[in-house]
N, CA, C, O and the ligand as a Tripos MOL2 file, in Angstrom:
@<TRIPOS>MOLECULE
protein
  313   311    79     0     0
PROTEIN
NO_CHARGES

@<TRIPOS>ATOM
      1 N          77.0490   30.6380  119.6070 N.3       1 MET1
      2 CA         76.5910   31.1480  118.3970 C.3       1 MET1
      3 C          78.0230   31.1290  117.5300 C.2       1 MET1
      4 O          79.1750   31.1540  117.9640 O.2       1 MET1
      5 N          77.6040   31.0830  116.3320 N.am      2 LYS2
      6 CA         78.7980   30.8350  115.2190 C.3       2 LYS2
      7 C          78.6470   31.9980  114.1390 C.2       2 LYS2
      8 O          77.4970   32.3910  113.9430 O.2       2 LYS2
      9 N          79.5540   32.5200  113.5050 N.am      3 THR3
     10 CA         79.3470   33.6220  112.5950 C.3       3 THR3
     11 C          79.7910   33.0390  111.1090 C.2       3 THR3
     12 O          80.8050   32.3590  110.9540 O.2       3 THR3
     13 N          78.9830   33.3660  110.1530 N.am      4 MET4
     14 CA         79.4230   33.0090  108.9710 C.3       4 MET4
     15 C          78.8870   34.2050  107.9990 C.2       4 MET4
     16 O          77.7570   34.6690  108.1530 O.2       4 MET4
     17 N          79.9040   34.7370  106.8430 N.am      5 THR5
     18 CA         79.4570   35.5470  106.0910 C.3       5 THR5
     19 C          78.5940   35.2080  104.7200 C.2       5 THR5
     20 O          78.6600   34.0390  104.3380 O.2       5 THR5
     21 N          77.8600   36.0490  104.0150 N.am      6 CYS6
     22 CA         77.1140   35.5120  102.9980 C.3       6 CYS6
     23 C          78.2070   34.8150  101.7680 C.2       6 CYS6
     24 O          77.9840   33.8060  101.0990 O.2       6 CYS6
     25 N          79.3160   35.6180  101.7260 N.am      7 LYS7
     26 CA         80.2740   35.1040  100.7970 C.3       7 LYS7
     27 C          80.5950   33.5970  101.2170 C.2       7 LYS7
     28 O          80.6300   32.7590  100.3160 O.2       7 LYS7
     29 N          80.7990   33.2600  102.3600 N.am      8 GLN8
     30 CA         81.0950   32.0670  102.8030 C.3       8 GLN8
     31 C          80.0120   30.7930  102.5810 C.2       8 GLN8
     32 O          80.2460   29.5870  102.5130 O.2       8 GLN8
     33 N          78.8610   31.4550  102.5010 N.am      9 LEU9
     34 CA         77.6130   30.5890  102.1560 C.3       9 LEU9
     35 C          77.1770   30.8460  100.7190 C.2       9 LEU9
     36 O          76.0040   30.7700  100.3550 O.2       9 LEU9
     37 N          78.2940   31.1810   99.8570 N.am     10 GLY10
     38 CA         77.8750   30.9810   98.4780 C.3      10 GLY10
     39 C          77.2800   32.3700   98.0480 C.2      10 GLY10
     40 O          76.8920   32.5080   96.8880 O.2      10 GLY10
     41 N          77.2100   33.2510   98.8160 N.am     11 GLY11
     42 CA         76.4420   34.7390   98.3850 C.3      11 GLY11
     43 C          77.5570   35.3560   97.8460 C.2      11 GLY11
     44 O          78.4890   34.7640   97.3020 O.2      11 GLY11
     45 N          77.4150   36.9950   98.0610 N.am     12 ALA12
     46 CA         78.1930   37.8740   97.3760 C.3      12 ALA12
     47 C          78.6360   39.0620   98.3280 C.2      12 ALA12
     48 O          79.2930   39.9220   97.7410 O.2      12 ALA12
     49 N          78.4760   39.2230   99.2870 N.am     13 CYS13
     50 CA         78.6670   40.3270  100.1710 C.3      13 CYS13
     51 C          79.1660   39.8220  101.5940 C.2      13 CYS13
     52 O          78.9760   38.6310  101.8400 O.2      13 CYS13
     53 N          79.7340   40.5480  102.4760 N.am     14 ASP14
     54 CA         80.1510   40.3840  103.5780 C.3      14 ASP14
     55 C          79.3090   40.3770  104.8670 C.2      14 ASP14
     56 O          79.7930   40.2930  105.9960 O.2      14 ASP14
     57 N          77.9690   40.4750  104.5750 N.am     15 LYS15
     58 CA         76.7940   40.5080  105.6980 C.3      15 LYS15
     59 C          77.3560   39.1320  106.5720 C.2      15 LYS15
     60 O          77.8410   38.0980  106.1120 O.2      15 LYS15
     61 N          77.1310   39.4770  107.8730 N.am     16 GLU16
     62 CA         77.3200   38.2350  108.7320 C.3      16 GLU16
     63 C          76.0430   37.7360  109.3760 C.2      16 GLU16
     64 O          75.1190   38.4270  109.8060 O.2      16 GLU16
     65 N          76.1510   36.3950  109.3670 N.am     17 PHE17
     66 CA         74.8590   35.6930  109.8880 C.3      17 PHE17
     67 C          75.5020   34.9360  111.2010 C.2      17 PHE17
     68 O          76.5900   34.3630  111.2680 O.2      17 PHE17
     69 N          74.5390   35.0970  112.1900 N.am     18 HIS18
     70 CA         74.9450   34.4820  113.5490 C.3      18 HIS18
     71 C          73.7080   33.4650  113.6790 C.2      18 HIS18
     72 O          72.5040   33.6740  113.5310 O.2      18 HIS18
     73 N          74.5580   32.0450  114.0740 N.am     19 ALA19
     74 CA         73.5570   31.1210  114.4420 C.3      19 ALA19
     75 C          74.1140   29.9700  115.2250 C.2      19 ALA19
     76 O          75.3330   29.8060  115.2760 O.2      19 ALA19
     77 N          73.2180   29.1040  115.8850 N.am     20 ASN20
     78 CA         73.6780   28.0420  116.6700 C.3      20 ASN20
     79 C          73.9090   26.8930  115.8650 C.2      20 ASN20
     80 O          74.8280   26.1380  116.1820 O.2      20 ASN20
     81 N          73.0780   26.6090  114.6880 N.am     21 THR21
     82 CA         73.2610   25.4790  113.8660 C.3      21 THR21
     83 C          73.1290   25.8580  112.3500 C.2      21 THR21
     84 O          72.5530   26.8240  111.8500 O.2      21 THR21
     85 N          73.8510   24.7850  111.7280 N.am     22 PHE22
     86 CA         73.9260   25.2730  110.3530 C.3      22 PHE22
     87 C          72.8360   25.3060  109.5260 C.2      22 PHE22
     88 O          72.8140   25.9460  108.4740 O.2      22 PHE22
     89 N          71.7810   24.5390  110.0180 N.am     23 GLU23
     90 CA         70.4430   24.8100  109.3030 C.3      23 GLU23
     91 C          69.8580   26.0650  109.4090 C.2      23 GLU23
     92 O          69.2320   26.5260  108.4540 O.2      23 GLU23
     93 N          69.9930   26.7160  110.5200 N.am     24 GLU24
     94 CA         69.6880   28.1320  111.0150 C.3      24 GLU24
     95 C          70.2450   29.0650  110.0190 C.2      24 GLU24
     96 O          69.5490   29.8900  109.4260 O.2      24 GLU24
     97 N          71.6770   28.9000  109.8250 N.am     25 ILE25
     98 CA         72.5410   29.8840  109.1890 C.3      25 ILE25
     99 C          72.0310   29.6800  107.9040 C.2      25 ILE25
    100 O          71.4650   30.6220  107.3480 O.2      25 ILE25
    101 N          72.1460   28.5210  107.3020 N.am     26 ALA26
    102 CA         71.6420   28.2690  105.9720 C.3      26 ALA26
    103 C          70.2990   28.8040  105.5330 C.2      26 ALA26
    104 O          70.0690   29.0720  104.3540 O.2      26 ALA26
    105 N          69.5050   28.9380  106.4090 N.am     27 GLU27
    106 CA         68.0330   29.4590  106.1520 C.3      27 GLU27
    107 C          68.2430   31.2570  105.9760 C.2      27 GLU27
    108 O          67.7820   31.9470  105.0660 O.2      27 GLU27
    109 N          69.0620   31.7070  107.1220 N.am     28 MET28
    110 CA         69.1570   32.9870  107.1670 C.3      28 MET28
    111 C          69.9490   33.4970  105.8920 C.2      28 MET28
    112 O          69.7300   34.6610  105.5570 O.2      28 MET28
    113 N          70.7290   32.8490  105.2440 N.am     29 SER29
    114 CA         71.4840   33.2800  104.1090 C.3      29 SER29
    115 C          70.7080   33.0960  102.9440 C.2      29 SER29
    116 O          70.8740   33.8780  102.0080 O.2      29 SER29
    117 N          69.8500   32.1410  102.8540 N.am     30 LYS30
    118 CA         68.8120   31.7740  101.9260 C.3      30 LYS30
    119 C          67.7820   33.1660  101.8740 C.2      30 LYS30
    120 O          67.5830   33.8090  100.8440 O.2      30 LYS30
    121 N          67.2530   33.4400  103.0490 N.am     31 ASN31
    122 CA         66.2190   34.6990  103.0260 C.3      31 ASN31
    123 C          67.1540   35.8760  102.5890 C.2      31 ASN31
    124 O          66.7650   36.5280  101.6210 O.2      31 ASN31
    125 N          68.2510   36.2050  103.1340 N.am     32 HIS32
    126 CA         69.0210   37.2820  102.6490 C.3      32 HIS32
    127 C          69.2270   37.1040  101.0660 C.2      32 HIS32
    128 O          68.9880   38.1180  100.4100 O.2      32 HIS32
    129 N          69.5670   36.1520  100.4740 N.am     33 GLY33
    130 CA         69.7550   36.0470   99.2540 C.3      33 GLY33
    131 C          68.4600   36.3010   98.3050 C.2      33 GLY33
    132 O          68.5570   36.8380   97.2010 O.2      33 GLY33
    133 N          67.3450   35.8890   98.8170 N.am     34 LYS34
    134 CA         66.1280   36.2170   98.1830 C.3      34 LYS34
    135 C          65.7030   37.7760   98.3050 C.2      34 LYS34
    136 O          65.0690   38.3310   97.4080 O.2      34 LYS34
    137 N          66.0350   38.3180   99.2770 N.am     35 GLU35
    138 CA         65.9600   39.6100   99.3930 C.3      35 GLU35
    139 C          66.6250   40.4250   98.3950 C.2      35 GLU35
    140 O          66.0810   41.2490   97.6590 O.2      35 GLU35
    141 N          67.9730   40.0870   98.4450 N.am     36 MET36
    142 CA         68.9230   40.7900   97.4760 C.3      36 MET36
    143 C          68.5860   40.3690   96.0060 C.2      36 MET36
    144 O          68.7980   41.0500   95.0020 O.2      36 MET36
    145 N          68.0190   39.1120   96.0620 N.am     37 PHE37
    146 CA         67.2590   38.9040   94.3960 C.3      37 PHE37
    147 C          66.3920   39.8650   94.1870 C.2      37 PHE37
    148 O          66.5470   40.5220   93.1570 O.2      37 PHE37
    149 N          65.2340   40.2100   95.1180 N.am     38 GLN38
    150 CA         64.3580   40.9680   95.0040 C.3      38 GLN38
    151 C          64.7000   42.4700   94.5850 C.2      38 GLN38
    152 O          64.1520   43.1450   93.7140 O.2      38 GLN38
    153 N          65.7380   42.8130   95.4250 N.am     39 ASN39
    154 CA         66.2700   44.0780   95.1230 C.3      39 ASN39
    155 C          67.1880   44.2280   93.6830 C.2      39 ASN39
    156 O          67.5950   45.3510   93.3880 O.2      39 ASN39
    157 N          67.4780   43.1500   92.8620 N.am     40 GLY40
    158 CA         67.9330   43.1880   91.7930 C.3      40 GLY40
    159 C          69.4460   43.2860   91.8030 C.2      40 GLY40
    160 O          70.1100   43.4950   90.7880 O.2      40 GLY40
    161 N          69.9610   43.1170   93.0500 N.am     41 ASP41
    162 CA         71.4030   43.1620   93.2660 C.3      41 ASP41
    163 C          72.1600   42.3710   92.4960 C.2      41 ASP41
    164 O          71.9740   41.1560   92.5590 O.2      41 ASP41
    165 N          73.1790   42.9210   91.6030 N.am     42 GLY42
    166 CA         73.7720   42.2830   90.3970 C.3      42 GLY42
    167 C          74.7230   41.0710   90.9780 C.2      42 GLY42
    168 O          74.6340   39.9410   90.4990 O.2      42 GLY42
    169 N          75.6000   41.3680   91.9960 N.am     43 PRO43
    170 CA         76.5620   40.3460   92.5420 C.3      43 PRO43
    171 C          75.7760   39.0140   93.1820 C.2      43 PRO43
    172 O          76.2350   37.8750   93.0980 O.2      43 PRO43
    173 N          74.6520   39.3130   93.7640 N.am     44 HIS44
    174 CA         73.6740   38.3100   94.3370 C.3      44 HIS44
    175 C          73.0750   37.5830   93.2750 C.2      44 HIS44
    176 O          72.9050   36.3690   93.3900 O.2      44 HIS44
    177 N          72.7170   38.2370   92.1920 N.am     45 LEU45
    178 CA         72.0730   37.4150   91.0750 C.3      45 LEU45
    179 C          72.8770   36.6230   90.4730 C.2      45 LEU45
    180 O          72.3940   35.5970   89.9950 O.2      45 LEU45
    181 N          74.3720   36.8920   90.3280 N.am     46 LYS46
    182 CA         75.3880   36.3630   89.8150 C.3      46 LYS46
    183 C          75.6860   34.8620   90.7440 C.2      46 LYS46
    184 O          75.8910   33.7580   90.2400 O.2      46 LYS46
    185 N          75.6460   35.1520   92.0660 N.am     47 ALA47
    186 CA         75.8700   34.1970   92.9800 C.3      47 ALA47
    187 C          74.8330   33.1980   92.8110 C.2      47 ALA47
    188 O          75.1110   31.9990   92.8190 O.2      47 ALA47
    189 N          73.4440   33.7040   92.6300 N.am     48 MET48
    190 CA         72.3130   32.6440   92.8450 C.3      48 MET48
    191 C          72.3160   31.8290   91.4540 C.2      48 MET48
    192 O          71.8550   30.6880   91.4130 O.2      48 MET48
    193 N          72.8770   32.4880   90.2720 N.am     49 SER49
    194 CA         72.6040   31.5330   89.0810 C.3      49 SER49
    195 C          73.8340   30.6220   89.3040 C.2      49 SER49
    196 O          73.6760   29.4630   88.9210 O.2      49 SER49
    197 N          74.9730   30.9160   89.8270 N.am     50 ASP50
    198 CA         75.9880   29.9420   89.9800 C.3      50 ASP50
    199 C          75.2780   28.7810   90.8060 C.2      50 ASP50
    200 O          75.4230   27.6090   90.4570 O.2      50 ASP50
    201 N          74.5610   29.1080   91.8320 N.am     51 MET51
    202 CA         73.9710   28.1340   92.6440 C.3      51 MET51
    203 C          73.1810   27.2770   92.2670 C.2      51 MET51
    204 O          73.1580   26.1120   92.6620 O.2      51 MET51
    205 N          72.1980   27.9610   91.1710 N.am     52 GLN52
    206 CA         71.2170   27.1830   90.5270 C.3      52 GLN52
    207 C          71.7620   26.1680   89.4260 C.2      52 GLN52
    208 O          71.2000   25.1430   89.0410 O.2      52 GLN52
    209 N          73.1730   26.7680   88.9400 N.am     53 GLU53
    210 CA         73.9930   25.7000   88.3070 C.3      53 GLU53
    211 C          74.2440   24.5130   88.8330 C.2      53 GLU53
    212 O          73.9840   23.4150   88.3410 O.2      53 GLU53
    213 N          74.8220   24.7860   89.9770 N.am     54 LEU54
    214 CA         75.1690   23.5650   91.0080 C.3      54 LEU54
    215 C          74.2260   22.7140   91.3420 C.2      54 LEU54
    216 O          74.4130   21.5170   91.5590 O.2      54 LEU54
    217 N          72.8560   23.4720   91.4120 N.am     55 MET55
    218 CA         71.6990   22.5960   91.8640 C.3      55 MET55
    219 C          71.3540   21.5460   90.8730 C.2      55 MET55
    220 O          70.7270   20.5450   91.2220 O.2      55 MET55
    221 N          71.7300   21.7320   89.6840 N.am     56 LYS56
    222 CA         71.2010   20.8890   88.6490 C.3      56 LYS56
    223 C          71.6720   19.4560   88.9680 C.2      56 LYS56
    224 O          71.1070   18.4490   88.5410 O.2      56 LYS56
    225 N          72.6530   19.4600   89.6810 N.am     57 SER57
    226 CA         73.3160   17.9820   90.1510 C.3      57 SER57
    227 C          73.0770   17.8830   91.6090 C.2      57 SER57
    228 O          73.7570   18.5440   92.3940 O.2      57 SER57
    229 N          72.2020   17.1390   91.9770 N.am     58 PRO58
    230 CA         71.8390   16.9410   93.3170 C.3      58 PRO58
    231 C          73.0980   16.3020   94.2510 C.2      58 PRO58
    232 O          73.0490   16.4660   95.4700 O.2      58 PRO58
    233 N          74.1270   15.6310   93.6940 N.am     59 GLU59
    234 CA         75.1190   15.2170   94.2670 C.3      59 GLU59
    235 C          76.0660   16.3470   94.3520 C.2      59 GLU59
    236 O          76.5130   16.5750   95.4760 O.2      59 GLU59
    237 N          76.4920   17.1620   93.2940 N.am     60 ALA60
    238 CA         77.1910   18.1620   93.6940 C.3      60 ALA60
    239 C          76.6580   19.2630   94.6250 C.2      60 ALA60
    240 O          77.3900   20.0210   95.2600 O.2      60 ALA60
    241 N          75.5770   19.2770   94.6430 N.am     61 MET61
    242 CA         74.5710   20.2770   95.7370 C.3      61 MET61
    243 C          74.6650   19.6520   97.2080 C.2      61 MET61
    244 O          74.6460   20.3300   98.2350 O.2      61 MET61
    245 N          74.7790   18.1360   97.1520 N.am     62 GLN62
    246 CA         74.8430   17.7320   98.3950 C.3      62 GLN62
    247 C          76.2260   17.8320   98.9430 C.2      62 GLN62
    248 O          76.4080   18.0210  100.1450 O.2      62 GLN62
    249 N          77.1670   17.7130   98.1250 N.am     63 GLU63
    250 CA         78.8390   17.8120   98.5330 C.3      63 GLU63
    251 C          79.0480   19.2980   98.8820 C.2      63 GLU63
    252 O          79.8450   19.5940   99.7730 O.2      63 GLU63
    253 N          78.4060   20.1840   98.2560 N.am     64 TRP64
    254 CA         78.4960   21.6270   98.6340 C.3      64 TRP64
    255 C          78.0580   21.7900  100.1030 C.2      64 TRP64
    256 O          78.7360   22.2520  101.0210 O.2      64 TRP64
    257 N          76.9010   21.3620  100.1480 N.am     65 PHE65
    258 CA         76.3260   21.3530  101.2980 C.3      65 PHE65
    259 C          77.0340   21.0050  102.6190 C.2      65 PHE65
    260 O          77.1460   21.7460  103.5960 O.2      65 PHE65
    261 N          77.4620   19.8360  102.4880 N.am     66 GLU66
    262 CA         78.2130   19.1560  103.3620 C.3      66 GLU66
    263 C          79.4740   19.9580  103.7640 C.2      66 GLU66
    264 O          79.7830   20.2170  104.9270 O.2      66 GLU66
    265 N          80.1680   20.3210  102.6500 N.am     67 SER67
    266 CA         81.4150   20.8600  102.8550 C.3      67 SER67
    267 C          81.2880   22.2370  103.8340 C.2      67 SER67
    268 O          82.1130   22.5510  104.6930 O.2      67 SER67
    269 N          79.9320   23.0540  103.4640 N.am     68 LYS68
    270 CA         79.6100   24.1400  104.2000 C.3      68 LYS68
    271 C          79.4000   23.9460  105.5900 C.2      68 LYS68
    272 O          79.7090   24.7900  106.4310 O.2      68 LYS68
    273 N          78.8310   22.7480  105.8690 N.am     69 ARG69
    274 CA         78.4590   22.2960  107.1310 C.3      69 ARG69
    275 C          79.7250   21.8590  107.9780 C.2      69 ARG69
    276 O          79.7270   22.0060  109.2000 O.2      69 ARG69
    277 N          80.8260   21.3040  107.2780 N.am     70 LYS70
    278 CA         81.7880   21.1300  108.0940 C.3      70 LYS70
    279 C          82.6110   22.2840  108.3060 C.2      70 LYS70
    280 O          83.3780   22.3010  109.2690 O.2      70 LYS70
    281 N          82.5250   23.4200  107.3740 N.am     71 GLU71
    282 CA         83.0580   24.7630  107.6230 C.3      71 GLU71
    283 C          82.5620   25.2090  108.7520 C.2      71 GLU71
    284 O          83.3080   25.5570  109.6680 O.2      71 GLU71
    285 N          81.1400   25.2640  108.8480 N.am     72 PHE72
    286 CA         80.4500   25.8390  110.0090 C.3      72 PHE72
    287 C          80.9030   25.0680  111.3290 C.2      72 PHE72
    288 O          81.1680   25.6790  112.3650 O.2      72 PHE72
    289 N          80.9660   23.8040  111.2260 N.am     73 GLU73
    290 CA         81.2850   23.1080  112.5600 C.3      73 GLU73
    291 C          82.7140   23.3320  112.9400 C.2      73 GLU73
    292 O          83.0070   23.1160  114.1160 O.2      73 GLU73
    293 N          83.6760   23.7470  112.0890 N.am     74 SER74
    294 CA         84.9370   23.9540  112.3910 C.3      74 SER74
    295 C          85.2850   25.2440  112.8120 C.2      74 SER74
    296 O          86.4170   25.5360  113.1960 O.2      74 SER74
    297 N          84.1850   26.1530  112.7420 N.am     75 ILE75
    298 CA         84.3410   27.7080  113.2290 C.3      75 ILE75
    299 C          84.2610   27.6360  114.9140 C.2      75 ILE75
    300 O          83.4570   26.8990  115.4860 O.2      75 ILE75
    301 N          85.0250   28.3380  115.4800 N.am     76 PRO76
    302 CA         84.9460   28.3680  116.9650 C.3      76 PRO76
    303 C          83.6790   29.2940  117.2050 C.2      76 PRO76
    304 O          83.2760   30.1610  116.4290 O.2      76 PRO76
    305 N          83.1330   28.9460  118.4200 N.am     77 GLU77
    306 CA         81.9710   29.5920  118.9360 C.3      77 GLU77
    307 C          82.3730   31.2090  119.1540 C.2      77 GLU77
    308 O          83.4160   31.5780  119.6920 O.2      77 GLU77
    309 N          81.5230   31.9330  118.7230 N.am     78 ASP78
    310 CA         81.8370   33.4940  119.1690 C.3      78 ASP78
    311 C          81.8760   33.6880  120.6720 C.2      78 ASP78
    312 O          82.1010   34.8020  121.1450 O.2      78 ASP78
    313 ZN         74.9080   39.0670  100.5740 Zn       79 ZN79
@<TRIPOS>BOND
     1     1     2 1
     2     2     3 1
     3     3     4 2
     4     3     5 am
     5     5     6 1
     6     6     7 1
     7     7     8 2
     8     7     9 am
     9     9    10 1
    10    10    11 1
    11    11    12 2
    12    11    13 am
    13    13    14 1
    14    14    15 1
    15    15    16 2
    16    15    17 am
    17    17    18 1
    18    18    19 1
    19    19    20 2
    20    19    21 am
    21    21    22 1
    22    22    23 1
    23    23    24 2
    24    23    25 am
    25    25    26 1
    26    26    27 1
    27    27    28 2
    28    27    29 am
    29    29    30 1
    30    30    31 1
    31    31    32 2
    32    31    33 am
    33    33    34 1
    34    34    35 1
    35    35    36 2
    36    35    37 am
    37    37    38 1
    38    38    39 1
    39    39    40 2
    40    39    41 am
    41    41    42 1
    42    42    43 1
    43    43    44 2
    44    43    45 am
    45    45    46 1
    46    46    47 1
    47    47    48 2
    48    47    49 am
    49    49    50 1
    50    50    51 1
    51    51    52 2
    52    51    53 am
    53    53    54 1
    54    54    55 1
    55    55    56 2
    56    55    57 am
    57    57    58 1
    58    58    59 1
    59    59    60 2
    60    59    61 am
    61    61    62 1
    62    62    63 1
    63    63    64 2
    64    63    65 am
    65    65    66 1
    66    66    67 1
    67    67    68 2
    68    67    69 am
    69    69    70 1
    70    70    71 1
    71    71    72 2
    72    71    73 am
    73    73    74 1
    74    74    75 1
    75    75    76 2
    76    75    77 am
    77    77    78 1
    78    78    79 1
    79    79    80 2
    80    79    81 am
    81    81    82 1
    82    82    83 1
    83    83    84 2
    84    83    85 am
    85    85    86 1
    86    86    87 1
    87    87    88 2
    88    87    89 am
    89    89    90 1
    90    90    91 1
    91    91    92 2
    92    91    93 am
    93    93    94 1
    94    94    95 1
    95    95    96 2
    96    95    97 am
    97    97    98 1
    98    98    99 1
    99    99   100 2
   100    99   101 am
   101   101   102 1
   102   102   103 1
   103   103   104 2
   104   103   105 am
   105   105   106 1
   106   106   107 1
   107   107   108 2
   108   107   109 am
   109   109   110 1
   110   110   111 1
   111   111   112 2
   112   111   113 am
   113   113   114 1
   114   114   115 1
   115   115   116 2
   116   115   117 am
   117   117   118 1
   118   118   119 1
   119   119   120 2
   120   119   121 am
   121   121   122 1
   122   122   123 1
   123   123   124 2
   124   123   125 am
   125   125   126 1
   126   126   127 1
   127   127   128 2
   128   127   129 am
   129   129   130 1
   130   130   131 1
   131   131   132 2
   132   131   133 am
   133   133   134 1
   134   134   135 1
   135   135   136 2
   136   135   137 am
   137   137   138 1
   138   138   139 1
   139   139   140 2
   140   139   141 am
   141   141   142 1
   142   142   143 1
   143   143   144 2
   144   143   145 am
   145   145   146 1
   146   146   147 1
   147   147   148 2
   148   147   149 am
   149   149   150 1
   150   150   151 1
   151   151   152 2
   152   151   153 am
   153   153   154 1
   154   154   155 1
   155   155   156 2
   156   155   157 am
   157   157   158 1
   158   158   159 1
   159   159   160 2
   160   159   161 am
   161   161   162 1
   162   162   163 1
   163   163   164 2
   164   163   165 am
   165   165   166 1
   166   166   167 1
   167   167   168 2
   168   167   169 am
   169   169   170 1
   170   170   171 1
   171   171   172 2
   172   171   173 am
   173   173   174 1
   174   174   175 1
   175   175   176 2
   176   175   177 am
   177   177   178 1
   178   178   179 1
   179   179   180 2
   180   179   181 am
   181   181   182 1
   182   182   183 1
   183   183   184 2
   184   183   185 am
   185   185   186 1
   186   186   187 1
   187   187   188 2
   188   187   189 am
   189   189   190 1
   190   190   191 1
   191   191   192 2
   192   191   193 am
   193   193   194 1
   194   194   195 1
   195   195   196 2
   196   195   197 am
   197   197   198 1
   198   198   199 1
   199   199   200 2
   200   199   201 am
   201   201   202 1
   202   202   203 1
   203   203   204 2
   204   203   205 am
   205   205   206 1
   206   206   207 1
   207   207   208 2
   208   207   209 am
   209   209   210 1
   210   210   211 1
   211   211   212 2
   212   211   213 am
   213   213   214 1
   214   214   215 1
   215   215   216 2
   216   215   217 am
   217   217   218 1
   218   218   219 1
   219   219   220 2
   220   219   221 am
   221   221   222 1
   222   222   223 1
   223   223   224 2
   224   223   225 am
   225   225   226 1
   226   226   227 1
   227   227   228 2
   228   227   229 am
   229   229   230 1
   230   230   231 1
   231   231   232 2
   232   231   233 am
   233   233   234 1
   234   234   235 1
   235   235   236 2
   236   235   237 am
   237   237   238 1
   238   238   239 1
   239   239   240 2
   240   239   241 am
   241   241   242 1
   242   242   243 1
   243   243   244 2
   244   243   245 am
   245   245   246 1
   246   246   247 1
   247   247   248 2
   248   247   249 am
   249   249   250 1
   250   250   251 1
   251   251   252 2
   252   251   253 am
   253   253   254 1
   254   254   255 1
   255   255   256 2
   256   255   257 am
   257   257   258 1
   258   258   259 1
   259   259   260 2
   260   259   261 am
   261   261   262 1
   262   262   263 1
   263   263   264 2
   264   263   265 am
   265   265   266 1
   266   266   267 1
   267   267   268 2
   268   267   269 am
   269   269   270 1
   270   270   271 1
   271   271   272 2
   272   271   273 am
   273   273   274 1
   274   274   275 1
   275   275   276 2
   276   275   277 am
   277   277   278 1
   278   278   279 1
   279   279   280 2
   280   279   281 am
   281   281   282 1
   282   282   283 1
   283   283   284 2
   284   283   285 am
   285   285   286 1
   286   286   287 1
   287   287   288 2
   288   287   289 am
   289   289   290 1
   290   290   291 1
   291   291   292 2
   292   291   293 am
   293   293   294 1
   294   294   295 1
   295   295   296 2
   296   295   297 am
   297   297   298 1
   298   298   299 1
   299   299   300 2
   300   299   301 am
   301   301   302 1
   302   302   303 1
   303   303   304 2
   304   303   305 am
   305   305   306 1
   306   306   307 1
   307   307   308 2
   308   307   309 am
   309   309   310 1
   310   310   311 1
   311   311   312 2
@<TRIPOS>SUBSTRUCTURE
     1 MET1         2 RESIDUE 1 A MET
     2 LYS2         6 RESIDUE 1 A LYS
     3 THR3        10 RESIDUE 1 A THR
     4 MET4        14 RESIDUE 1 A MET
     5 THR5        18 RESIDUE 1 A THR
     6 CYS6        22 RESIDUE 1 A CYS
     7 LYS7        26 RESIDUE 1 A LYS
     8 GLN8        30 RESIDUE 1 A GLN
     9 LEU9        34 RESIDUE 1 A LEU
    10 GLY10       38 RESIDUE 1 A GLY
    11 GLY11       42 RESIDUE 1 A GLY
    12 ALA12       46 RESIDUE 1 A ALA
    13 CYS13       50 RESIDUE 1 A CYS
    14 ASP14       54 RESIDUE 1 A ASP
    15 LYS15       58 RESIDUE 1 A LYS
    16 GLU16       62 RESIDUE 1 A GLU
    17 PHE17       66 RESIDUE 1 A PHE
    18 HIS18       70 RESIDUE 1 A HIS
    19 ALA19       74 RESIDUE 1 A ALA
    20 ASN20       78 RESIDUE 1 A ASN
    21 THR21       82 RESIDUE 1 A THR
    22 PHE22       86 RESIDUE 1 A PHE
    23 GLU23       90 RESIDUE 1 A GLU
    24 GLU24       94 RESIDUE 1 A GLU
    25 ILE25       98 RESIDUE 1 A ILE
    26 ALA26      102 RESIDUE 1 A ALA
    27 GLU27      106 RESIDUE 1 A GLU
    28 MET28      110 RESIDUE 1 A MET
    29 SER29      114 RESIDUE 1 A SER
    30 LYS30      118 RESIDUE 1 A LYS
    31 ASN31      122 RESIDUE 1 A ASN
    32 HIS32      126 RESIDUE 1 A HIS
    33 GLY33      130 RESIDUE 1 A GLY
    34 LYS34      134 RESIDUE 1 A LYS
    35 GLU35      138 RESIDUE 1 A GLU
    36 MET36      142 RESIDUE 1 A MET
    37 PHE37      146 RESIDUE 1 A PHE
    38 GLN38      150 RESIDUE 1 A GLN
    39 ASN39      154 RESIDUE 1 A ASN
    40 GLY40      158 RESIDUE 1 A GLY
    41 ASP41      162 RESIDUE 1 A ASP
    42 GLY42      166 RESIDUE 1 A GLY
    43 PRO43      170 RESIDUE 1 A PRO
    44 HIS44      174 RESIDUE 1 A HIS
    45 LEU45      178 RESIDUE 1 A LEU
    46 LYS46      182 RESIDUE 1 A LYS
    47 ALA47      186 RESIDUE 1 A ALA
    48 MET48      190 RESIDUE 1 A MET
    49 SER49      194 RESIDUE 1 A SER
    50 ASP50      198 RESIDUE 1 A ASP
    51 MET51      202 RESIDUE 1 A MET
    52 GLN52      206 RESIDUE 1 A GLN
    53 GLU53      210 RESIDUE 1 A GLU
    54 LEU54      214 RESIDUE 1 A LEU
    55 MET55      218 RESIDUE 1 A MET
    56 LYS56      222 RESIDUE 1 A LYS
    57 SER57      226 RESIDUE 1 A SER
    58 PRO58      230 RESIDUE 1 A PRO
    59 GLU59      234 RESIDUE 1 A GLU
    60 ALA60      238 RESIDUE 1 A ALA
    61 MET61      242 RESIDUE 1 A MET
    62 GLN62      246 RESIDUE 1 A GLN
    63 GLU63      250 RESIDUE 1 A GLU
    64 TRP64      254 RESIDUE 1 A TRP
    65 PHE65      258 RESIDUE 1 A PHE
    66 GLU66      262 RESIDUE 1 A GLU
    67 SER67      266 RESIDUE 1 A SER
    68 LYS68      270 RESIDUE 1 A LYS
    69 ARG69      274 RESIDUE 1 A ARG
    70 LYS70      278 RESIDUE 1 A LYS
    71 GLU71      282 RESIDUE 1 A GLU
    72 PHE72      286 RESIDUE 1 A PHE
    73 GLU73      290 RESIDUE 1 A GLU
    74 SER74      294 RESIDUE 1 A SER
    75 ILE75      298 RESIDUE 1 A ILE
    76 PRO76      302 RESIDUE 1 A PRO
    77 GLU77      306 RESIDUE 1 A GLU
    78 ASP78      310 RESIDUE 1 A ASP
    79 ZN79       313 GROUP 0 **** ****
């Protein structure tokens, strides 16, 4: 298992996610983001609007995603 925080995944807090694959951890962070969005959490709303800005460019989004994937792969197993 590997660990990444909400912040490392483009979020706004230090919540840790544990997963074996990048896809899994990205999904966990997405679900957490949605939950925080529904709670109206300010810092997460800001992080999500930054992310939406990034998503306007598919290339930029792809690049961001790939850089996070590399980051995930470079982390040692827990
Ligand atoms: Zn968070």
